[in-house]
C-alpha positions as CSV (number, residue, x, y, z in Angstrom):
1,M,33.8,178.8,-51.2
2,V,36.8,177.4,-48.4
3,L,38.0,175.1,-51.6
4,T,38.2,178.1,-54.0
5,G,39.8,180.4,-51.8
6,W,42.4,177.9,-51.3
7,L,42.8,177.6,-54.8
8,Q,42.9,181.0,-55.2
9,A,45.6,181.6,-52.3
10,P,49.0,183.6,-53.1
11,D,51.3,180.7,-51.6
12,V,49.9,177.7,-53.7
13,N,52.8,176.2,-56.0
14,R,50.6,177.2,-59.0
15,S,53.2,175.1,-61.4
16,G,52.5,171.8,-59.5
17,L,49.4,170.9,-57.5
18,W,47.7,173.6,-59.1
19,P,46.8,172.5,-62.7
20,V,46.2,168.4,-61.4
21,L,43.7,169.8,-59.0
22,A,41.7,172.2,-61.6
23,E,42.0,169.6,-64.3
24,L,40.4,166.8,-61.6
25,L,37.8,169.6,-60.3
26,L,37.1,171.8,-63.3
27,G,38.1,169.6,-66.1
28,D,38.1,171.7,-69.4
29,Q,36.9,174.8,-67.4
30,C,41.0,175.4,-65.8
31,V,41.8,176.2,-69.7
32,N,40.6,178.8,-71.8
33,P,38.1,177.2,-73.6
34,E,37.7,179.8,-76.6
35,R,41.7,178.4,-77.2
36,I,42.3,175.3,-79.7
37,R,45.5,173.4,-78.3
38,V,47.4,172.4,-81.7
39,L,50.1,169.6,-81.7
40,L,52.2,170.6,-85.1
41,V,54.8,167.5,-86.3
42,E,57.1,169.4,-88.8
43,D,60.6,169.2,-89.3
44,E,60.6,172.6,-91.4
45,P,61.3,175.0,-88.7
46,V,60.5,177.7,-91.6
47,Y,56.9,176.3,-92.5
48,A,56.4,175.9,-88.9
49,G,57.1,179.0,-88.2
50,L,54.5,180.3,-90.8
51,L,51.6,178.1,-89.5
52,Q,52.3,179.3,-86.4
53,E,52.1,182.7,-87.7
54,I,48.6,181.7,-89.9
55,L,47.0,180.5,-86.6
56,A,48.0,183.5,-84.9
57,A,46.5,186.2,-87.5
58,G,43.4,183.8,-87.8
59,P,40.1,185.2,-86.1
60,S,38.6,184.6,-82.2
61,P,39.1,181.7,-80.8
62,G,42.9,181.7,-80.7
63,F,44.9,178.8,-81.2
64,D,47.5,177.4,-78.7
65,L,50.2,175.9,-81.1
66,T,53.1,172.9,-79.7
67,H,55.9,172.1,-82.6
68,A,57.6,169.0,-82.3
69,G,60.1,168.5,-85.0
70,R,60.0,164.3,-84.8
71,L,57.6,161.8,-84.7
72,S,58.9,160.8,-81.1
73,D,59.1,164.4,-79.7
74,A,55.6,164.4,-80.4
75,L,54.6,161.3,-78.8
76,A,56.8,162.2,-75.8
77,V,54.4,165.7,-75.5
78,L,51.4,163.7,-75.8
79,A,52.4,161.3,-73.0
80,S,52.0,164.1,-70.7
81,R,49.7,166.5,-71.9
82,T,46.4,166.8,-74.4
83,F,45.7,168.2,-77.5
84,D,42.2,169.3,-79.6
85,V,43.8,168.1,-82.9
86,V,47.6,167.4,-84.5
87,L,48.7,169.0,-87.5
88,L,50.9,165.6,-89.1
89,D,53.6,165.6,-91.4
90,L,53.5,162.4,-93.3
91,T,57.5,162.8,-93.8
92,L,59.7,162.9,-91.1
93,P,63.5,162.1,-90.4
94,D,62.6,159.3,-87.8
95,R,59.2,158.0,-89.9
96,Q,58.0,158.1,-93.6
97,G,54.3,158.0,-94.9
98,L,51.0,156.2,-93.4
99,A,53.2,154.4,-90.9
100,S,53.7,158.0,-89.2
101,Y,50.0,158.8,-89.1
102,A,49.6,154.9,-88.3
103,E,51.8,155.3,-85.1
104,M,50.1,158.6,-84.3
105,H,46.6,157.2,-84.9
106,T,47.2,154.5,-82.0
107,R,48.9,156.3,-79.6
108,S,45.6,158.8,-79.4
109,P,42.7,156.9,-81.4
110,A,40.2,160.1,-80.4
111,M,42.4,163.0,-81.6
112,P,41.5,164.2,-85.1
113,I,44.7,164.4,-87.5
114,I,45.1,166.2,-90.2
115,V,47.8,165.2,-92.2
116,L,50.4,167.5,-94.6
117,T,51.9,166.2,-97.2
118,G,53.6,168.0,-100.5
119,V,51.8,168.4,-103.8
120,D,53.2,164.8,-105.2
121,D,52.1,163.1,-102.2
122,E,48.0,164.1,-102.3
123,T,47.5,159.9,-103.1
124,L,49.0,159.6,-99.7
125,A,47.1,161.7,-98.3
126,L,44.0,160.6,-99.9
127,Q,44.8,156.9,-98.4
128,A,45.4,158.4,-95.1
129,V,41.9,159.7,-95.2
130,R,40.3,156.8,-95.9
131,E,42.3,155.2,-92.7
132,G,41.2,157.5,-90.4
133,A,42.5,161.1,-91.0
134,Q,40.1,163.9,-90.8
135,D,41.5,166.0,-93.7
136,Y,44.7,166.6,-96.0
137,L,46.1,170.0,-96.5
138,V,48.7,170.4,-99.6
139,K,51.9,172.5,-98.5
140,G,52.1,175.5,-100.2
141,H,48.3,175.8,-100.8
142,V,47.6,177.0,-97.3
143,E,45.6,179.8,-97.5
144,G,45.2,182.8,-93.9
145,K,41.8,181.6,-93.7
146,M,41.6,178.1,-94.9
147,L,43.8,176.6,-91.8
148,P,41.9,177.7,-89.3
149,R,38.3,176.6,-90.5
150,V,39.8,173.0,-91.6
151,I,40.9,172.5,-88.1
152,R,37.9,173.9,-86.9
153,Y,35.9,171.6,-89.2
154,A,38.3,168.8,-88.4
155,I,37.3,168.8,-84.3
156,E,34.0,168.5,-84.9
157,R,33.9,165.3,-87.3
158,K,36.2,163.7,-85.1
159,R,33.2,164.9,-82.3
160,A,30.5,163.3,-84.2
161,A,31.9,160.7,-85.5
162,E,33.1,159.4,-81.8
163,A,29.9,160.2,-80.5
164,L,28.4,158.1,-83.9
165,R,30.9,155.3,-82.7
166,Q,29.9,155.4,-79.4
167,S,26.4,155.3,-80.3
168,E,26.9,152.2,-82.4
169,E,29.1,151.1,-79.8
170,F,26.3,151.0,-77.1
171,F,23.9,149.9,-79.4
172,R,26.2,146.2,-80.2
173,L,26.3,145.7,-76.3
174,I,22.6,146.7,-75.9
175,S,21.7,144.4,-78.5
176,E,24.4,141.8,-77.7
177,N,23.9,141.4,-74.2
178,V,20.2,140.8,-74.2
179,S,17.6,138.4,-74.5
180,D,14.9,141.0,-76.1
181,L,14.4,140.5,-80.3
182,I,15.6,143.9,-81.7
183,A,14.8,144.5,-85.1
184,V,15.1,147.2,-88.2
185,I,12.4,147.0,-90.7
186,D,12.0,149.4,-93.3
187,R,8.9,150.5,-94.9
188,D,8.1,147.2,-97.2
189,G,8.6,145.4,-94.2
190,R,12.0,144.1,-95.2
191,R,14.6,143.9,-92.8
192,L,17.5,145.6,-92.1
193,Y,19.1,145.0,-89.1
194,N,18.4,142.1,-86.6
195,S,20.3,141.6,-83.1
196,P,22.1,138.7,-82.3
197,S,19.2,137.5,-80.1
198,Y,17.7,136.3,-83.1
199,H,20.3,133.6,-83.9
200,N,18.1,130.7,-81.9
201,L,14.7,131.5,-83.1
202,L,15.2,132.2,-87.3
203,G,19.3,131.1,-87.7
204,D,22.1,133.8,-88.3
205,P,21.1,137.8,-88.3
206,A,23.2,138.2,-90.9
207,R,21.0,136.2,-93.2
208,L,17.9,137.5,-92.4
209,V,19.0,140.8,-94.0
210,G,16.7,141.9,-96.9
211,T,14.4,139.4,-96.4
212,D,10.5,139.8,-95.6
213,S,9.9,140.5,-91.8
214,F,5.9,139.2,-91.9
215,E,7.1,135.8,-93.9
216,E,7.4,133.7,-91.0
217,I,4.5,135.2,-89.3
218,H,1.5,132.1,-88.8
219,P,-1.0,133.0,-92.1
220,E,-3.8,133.6,-89.6
221,D,-2.1,136.2,-87.9
222,R,-0.4,138.0,-90.6
223,E,-2.7,140.2,-91.6
224,A,-3.3,141.8,-88.3
225,V,0.3,142.7,-87.8
226,R,0.9,144.1,-91.1
227,R,-2.7,146.5,-90.2
228,A,-0.8,147.5,-87.1
229,F,2.9,148.1,-89.0
230,R,1.1,150.1,-91.7
231,E,-0.9,151.8,-88.7
232,T,2.4,153.0,-87.3
233,L,4.0,154.1,-90.6
234,R,1.1,156.2,-91.1
235,T,0.9,157.8,-87.0
236,G,4.0,157.4,-85.8
237,I,2.3,155.6,-83.0
238,G,3.8,152.4,-82.1
239,K,1.8,149.4,-81.9
240,R,1.4,146.4,-79.5
241,A,1.0,142.7,-81.4
242,E,0.7,139.3,-80.4
243,Y,1.2,136.8,-83.0
244,R,2.6,133.3,-83.9
245,L,5.8,132.6,-85.8
246,V,6.4,129.6,-87.4
247,R,9.9,128.6,-87.3
248,K,11.7,126.3,-90.2
249,D,11.2,123.3,-88.3
250,G,7.3,123.6,-87.9
251,S,7.5,124.2,-84.2
252,V,5.4,127.7,-83.5
253,R,6.4,130.3,-80.9
254,Y,4.5,132.7,-79.7
255,I,5.9,136.7,-80.2
256,E,5.3,139.5,-78.3
257,S,6.5,143.0,-80.7
258,Q,6.5,147.0,-79.5
259,G,7.5,148.7,-83.1
260,S,8.4,152.5,-82.8
261,A,8.9,154.6,-86.2
262,I,11.6,156.6,-87.1
263,R,12.0,159.6,-89.0
264,D,14.0,160.5,-91.9
265,E,15.5,163.2,-93.3
266,T,12.2,164.5,-94.4
267,G,9.9,164.0,-91.7
268,A,8.4,161.0,-92.5
269,H,8.4,157.7,-90.7
270,S,10.7,155.4,-93.0
271,K,11.5,153.0,-90.4
272,I,10.2,150.8,-87.8
273,V,12.3,149.5,-84.8
274,V,10.4,146.3,-83.5
275,V,11.5,145.3,-80.4
276,S,10.1,141.2,-79.6
277,R,10.2,138.6,-76.8
278,D,9.5,135.0,-77.2
279,I,6.3,134.6,-74.9
280,T,5.7,130.9,-75.4
281,E,6.7,129.8,-72.3
282,R,4.9,132.2,-70.7
283,M,1.8,131.0,-72.7
284,D,2.3,127.5,-72.0
285,S,2.6,129.3,-68.2
286,V,-0.7,130.5,-68.4
287,A,-2.4,127.4,-70.4
288,V,-1.0,125.1,-67.5
289,L,-2.7,127.7,-65.0
290,K,-6.1,127.3,-66.9
291,E,-6.2,124.3,-66.5
292,A,-4.9,123.8,-63.0
293,L,-8.3,126.4,-62.0
294,S,-10.1,124.1,-64.6
295,D,-9.2,121.0,-62.4
296,V,-9.8,123.0,-59.7
297,K,-13.3,124.0,-60.9
298,R,-14.5,120.4,-61.5
299,S,-12.9,119.2,-58.2
300,H,-15.1,122.1,-56.7
301,E,-18.2,120.8,-58.8
302,Q,-17.7,117.6,-57.9
303,L,-17.6,117.9,-54.4
304,K,-20.4,120.2,-54.1
305,S,-22.2,117.5,-56.3
306,T,-20.9,114.6,-53.8
307,Q,-22.1,116.9,-50.6
308,R,-25.9,117.2,-52.7
309,Q,-25.8,113.7,-52.9
310,L,-24.9,113.2,-49.6
311,I,-28.0,115.6,-48.3
312,Q,-30.3,113.8,-50.9
313,A,-29.8,110.7,-49.2
314,E,-30.1,112.0,-45.6
315,K,-33.0,113.5,-46.8
316,L,-34.4,110.2,-48.4
317,E,-33.7,108.5,-45.0
318,A,-35.1,111.1,-42.9
319,V,-38.2,111.1,-45.2
320,S,-38.1,107.3,-45.5
321,T,-37.8,107.4,-40.9
322,F,-41.2,110.1,-41.5
323,A,-43.1,108.0,-43.4
324,A,-42.8,104.7,-41.5
325,G,-43.6,106.6,-38.6
326,V,-46.9,108.2,-40.1
327,A,-48.2,105.3,-41.7
328,H,-47.9,103.2,-38.4
329,E,-49.7,106.0,-36.7
330,V,-52.3,106.1,-39.0
331,K,-53.1,102.3,-39.6
332,N,-54.1,101.5,-36.8
333,P,-57.1,104.3,-36.8
334,L,-57.5,103.7,-40.1
335,Q,-58.0,100.3,-39.9
336,T,-60.9,101.2,-37.1
337,I,-62.3,103.6,-39.3
338,I,-62.5,101.1,-42.1
339,L,-64.0,98.8,-40.0
340,G,-66.8,101.5,-39.1
341,V,-67.9,102.0,-42.1
342,D,-68.0,98.6,-43.1
343,Y,-69.7,97.5,-40.3
344,L,-72.3,100.2,-40.8
345,S,-72.6,99.5,-44.4
346,N,-74.3,96.6,-43.5
347,H,-76.4,97.7,-40.7
348,V,-77.7,101.0,-42.4
349,A,-81.6,101.0,-42.4
350,G,-82.9,100.1,-46.0
351,G,-84.5,102.6,-48.2
352,D,-82.1,105.5,-46.8
353,A,-80.4,105.9,-49.9
354,T,-78.2,109.6,-48.9
355,A,-76.7,107.7,-46.0
356,A,-76.3,104.6,-48.4
357,M,-74.1,107.0,-50.7
358,V,-72.6,108.5,-48.1
359,L,-71.4,105.7,-46.3
360,A,-70.1,104.5,-50.1
361,D,-68.2,107.9,-50.4
362,M,-66.1,107.4,-47.1
363,S,-65.3,103.8,-48.2
364,T,-64.1,104.9,-51.0
365,A,-62.1,108.1,-49.3
366,V,-61.3,105.3,-46.6
367,M,-59.7,102.8,-49.1
368,R,-57.5,105.5,-51.0
369,A,-56.0,106.3,-47.5
370,D,-55.4,102.8,-46.7
371,G,-53.5,102.5,-50.4
372,I,-51.5,105.9,-49.6
373,I,-51.0,103.6,-46.0
374,H,-50.1,100.9,-47.3
375,G,-47.2,102.9,-50.0
376,L,-46.0,104.8,-47.2
377,L,-44.9,101.6,-45.5
378,E,-43.7,99.7,-48.8
379,F,-41.6,102.9,-49.4
380,S,-40.0,103.3,-45.9
381,S,-39.6,99.2,-46.0
382,T,-36.9,99.0,-48.7
383,G,-33.9,100.3,-46.1
384,K,-30.7,101.7,-47.4
385,R,-31.0,103.2,-50.9
386,D,-28.8,102.3,-53.7
387,V,-28.3,105.6,-55.7
388,K,-26.1,105.1,-58.3
389,P,-26.5,105.6,-62.3
390,E,-29.3,104.1,-63.6
391,D,-31.1,103.9,-67.3
392,L,-34.5,105.5,-67.3
393,T,-35.9,103.4,-69.8
394,W,-34.7,100.1,-68.0
395,V,-36.8,101.3,-64.6
396,V,-39.6,102.3,-66.6
397,E,-40.0,98.6,-68.7
398,Q,-39.7,97.1,-65.6
399,S,-42.2,99.1,-64.0
400,L,-44.4,98.0,-66.7
401,E,-43.9,95.0,-66.3
402,A,-45.0,94.8,-62.4
403,V,-47.8,96.3,-63.6
404,G,-49.0,94.2,-66.4
405,P,-51.1,91.7,-64.7
406,D,-53.4,94.1,-63.7
407,L,-53.5,96.1,-67.0
408,V,-54.9,92.4,-68.7
409,N,-58.2,93.2,-66.4
410,Y,-58.6,96.8,-68.2
411,P,-59.6,97.9,-71.5
412,I,-56.4,99.8,-71.7
413,C,-54.2,100.1,-75.4
414,V,-50.5,100.3,-73.9
415,V,-48.6,102.5,-76.4
416,K,-44.4,102.5,-76.0
417,D,-42.2,104.7,-77.6
418,L,-38.9,104.0,-75.3
419,A,-35.7,105.7,-76.4
420,A,-32.5,102.9,-76.5
421,E,-29.1,104.2,-74.8
422,M,-30.2,107.6,-73.0
423,P,-27.6,109.2,-70.8
424,L,-28.1,107.8,-67.3
425,V,-29.4,109.3,-64.2
426,R,-28.5,108.8,-60.4
427,L,-31.5,107.2,-58.4
428,D,-32.3,104.3,-56.2
429,A,-33.8,101.8,-59.2
430,R,-35.9,100.3,-56.6
431,T,-37.9,103.5,-55.0
432,M,-37.8,105.1,-58.6
433,K,-39.3,101.5,-60.1
434,H,-42.5,102.1,-57.0
435,V,-43.2,105.7,-58.1
436,F,-43.5,104.9,-61.9
437,I,-45.7,101.6,-60.6
438,N,-47.7,104.7,-58.5
439,F,-47.7,106.8,-61.4
440,F,-49.5,103.7,-63.6
441,M,-51.8,102.8,-61.3
442,H,-53.1,106.6,-61.3
443,A,-53.1,106.8,-65.1
444,V,-55.5,103.3,-64.8
445,G,-57.5,105.0,-62.6
446,E,-58.2,107.6,-64.9
447,L,-59.5,105.2,-68.4
448,R,-62.3,103.5,-66.4
449,D,-63.9,103.8,-69.7
450,G,-60.5,102.3,-71.5
451,G,-58.0,104.7,-73.7
452,Q,-54.4,104.7,-74.3
453,L,-51.9,104.3,-71.7
454,V,-48.8,106.5,-73.6
455,V,-45.6,105.9,-72.4
456,R,-42.0,107.8,-73.7
457,T,-38.6,108.3,-72.8
458,F,-36.2,110.6,-74.2
459,S,-33.2,113.0,-73.6
460,R,-32.4,116.4,-75.1
461,E,-30.0,119.0,-74.6
462,L,-31.6,122.2,-73.6
463,T,-31.2,124.9,-75.7
464,E,-32.6,127.7,-73.7
465,A,-33.9,128.3,-70.2
466,F,-36.2,125.7,-69.1
467,T,-39.7,126.3,-67.9
468,L,-42.3,124.3,-65.6
469,N,-45.8,125.5,-66.1
470,G,-44.9,128.1,-68.6
471,R,-42.1,130.0,-65.9
472,P,-38.8,129.8,-65.6
473,S,-37.3,127.2,-63.4
474,G,-33.7,127.6,-62.9
475,I,-33.2,123.8,-62.0
476,F,-32.1,122.9,-65.0
477,K,-29.3,125.2,-66.6
478,V,-28.6,125.6,-70.6
479,G,-26.3,122.6,-72.3
480,E,-27.7,120.7,-69.8
481,T,-28.7,117.2,-70.5
482,V,-32.7,116.0,-69.4
483,V,-33.6,112.9,-69.5
484,S,-37.1,112.2,-68.9
485,A,-40.0,110.1,-69.2
486,T,-43.5,111.2,-70.0
487,I,-46.8,108.8,-69.1
488,E,-50.5,110.0,-70.5
489,A,-53.7,108.6,-69.9
490,I,-55.7,109.2,-73.2
491,K,-59.3,108.3,-72.6
492,A,-61.2,106.4,-75.1
493,A,-63.1,107.4,-78.1
494,P,-65.9,105.9,-79.3
495,L,-65.9,102.7,-79.4
496,G,-66.0,102.2,-83.5
497,E,-62.6,104.9,-83.7
498,R,-60.5,102.4,-80.8
499,A,-57.7,101.7,-83.0
500,N,-55.9,98.1,-82.3
501,N,-52.3,97.7,-81.3
502,A,-50.0,95.2,-81.1
503,D,-49.3,96.2,-77.6
504,S,-52.3,96.6,-76.7
505,T,-55.0,94.4,-74.6
506,V,-58.2,95.0,-74.5
507,A,-60.8,93.3,-72.1
508,A,-64.6,93.6,-72.4
509,S,-65.5,93.9,-68.8
510,K,-65.0,97.2,-66.7
511,P,-64.4,96.6,-63.5
512,I,-64.4,99.4,-60.5
513,I,-60.7,100.1,-59.8
514,K,-59.5,100.3,-56.6
515,E,-57.6,103.9,-56.1
516,S,-54.4,102.9,-53.9
517,G,-51.1,103.6,-53.9
518,L,-48.9,107.0,-53.1
519,G,-50.6,110.3,-53.8
520,L,-49.0,112.9,-56.6
521,T,-47.7,115.3,-53.6
522,V,-45.6,112.2,-51.9
523,L,-44.4,111.3,-55.4
524,K,-43.2,115.0,-56.3
525,K,-41.5,114.8,-53.0
526,I,-39.5,111.8,-53.8
527,I,-39.1,112.6,-57.3
528,E,-37.0,115.9,-56.3
529,L,-35.0,114.0,-53.6
530,Y,-33.0,112.6,-56.6
531,G,-33.3,116.1,-58.2
532,G,-35.7,115.3,-60.4
533,V,-38.7,117.3,-61.3
534,M,-42.4,116.3,-62.0
535,D,-45.1,118.1,-64.2
536,V,-48.2,117.5,-64.2
537,M,-51.1,118.3,-66.8
538,N,-54.7,117.8,-66.3
539,D,-57.2,117.5,-69.7
540,R,-60.5,117.1,-68.7
541,E,-61.4,115.2,-72.3
542,S,-58.1,113.2,-73.0
543,G,-57.0,112.8,-69.7
544,P,-53.5,113.7,-67.1
545,R,-50.2,113.9,-68.7
546,Y,-47.4,112.7,-66.3
547,T,-43.8,114.5,-67.1
548,I,-41.2,113.4,-65.0
549,L,-37.5,115.2,-65.3
550,F,-33.8,114.1,-64.3
551,K,-30.5,115.7,-65.1
552,A,-28.2,113.5,-66.8
553,H,-25.6,112.1,-64.5
554,R,-21.8,113.4,-66.0
555,K,-19.1,111.1,-66.1
556,E,-16.1,112.1,-63.7
């Protein structure tokens, strides 16, 4: 309010300071926006006066006309004042023809110029229009209403052309200074424009005009991109797409694009502006990151596996120490019981069948317990375990060889089905050899009357959840490889149905088998210490079957 009052003060020098401040502070508002400022460059005073009368008589808005008789005078006026339009005679005393237009246009390129020419110079006027003049008027044919209309149209066309030029320049600067790939594509997928940033990707952008924009897209991705393109044309809603682009040298780049539809004069979507960027480096970085995360995960799993192995080794040592302690504590009292049972058996009163039977059962039970104690002592005496990847088939074969001399004394046929080149299993071979020997002896104990000892080893990849005794178990996961051994005691059929086998050793005598070794509970615990599982199935008619399963060792 203070500034406004100061500008309106009567003592202000309005001829000097006021126009300058008004121009700076109020812009075009200082001059009546209804009036059009016209610079007339004409050397004929009579014709200049005629044009001034025509403009003065025209409808609102009015015109402020400034007259200059020479081109040099006009240029001098332009140095200190601005105009909305120039009426320029092409025949002046100091300049002739297109040279006058060229100099005027050079001095004020943003100002619309209407050239004035005689009847014989109409071709020259057309040439001036082609070079940028907004219009031309033939002297002697200027009507009262035509001149104001031509001036207004010239101003509007120049403004529109300047706005378009600025928009194009703005777009050019953007397209030339951004790394994104900008393209304009017609309804048929043909390229209308490609920004300079396409040069490094597909070569000279000028050579891409008119080519198929889908041609370089990887064949496996092309149809998906076409669908997104058609959908954008149909709905006008831009689609985002990621695809591979194959360059002429065969290299593949990953591209991310976003399309936007452009409407034509009828309102239909006729073009698509596509802004794309090369995301190959980003995809490579993501792949590297995924690989790094995978390495971290593998390292974590290896660490967990090592930790489990250490815990397992500690458990084995603890079990071994515990087994040794129990065995030593029980061994001496058990020997006393054995001697006592033996003494009573030799001194029991004759004819007391019940006492003899009870003593016999006690002797059997005590001898069995003694065998378990011996097994525990043997298990605990092996010292530090040598846990490493081992071939389970080899361990089973070694165990069979160890019990071979004992099997000769019994009517047992050994049937072997042992797989070769199986995945390895992490375990202590010596301990596991004793485990299988105990399994074999348990099976032999079931075959007192003869039969088959069937031994198998195999491996398989789990394709479904692992079950134990018909119930789901989370010990093994789907996709893991399991290494197995089965020991089956098949009791003998009647003598006439027994089949001979090359691996069979059948003895006529059937001595009483002395039960010994580790119990199944102890064997189960030892197997679990190595990450395995034991399953026992009993059939009163055919005999038991022992199944031992381990997770295959994964090579690091």
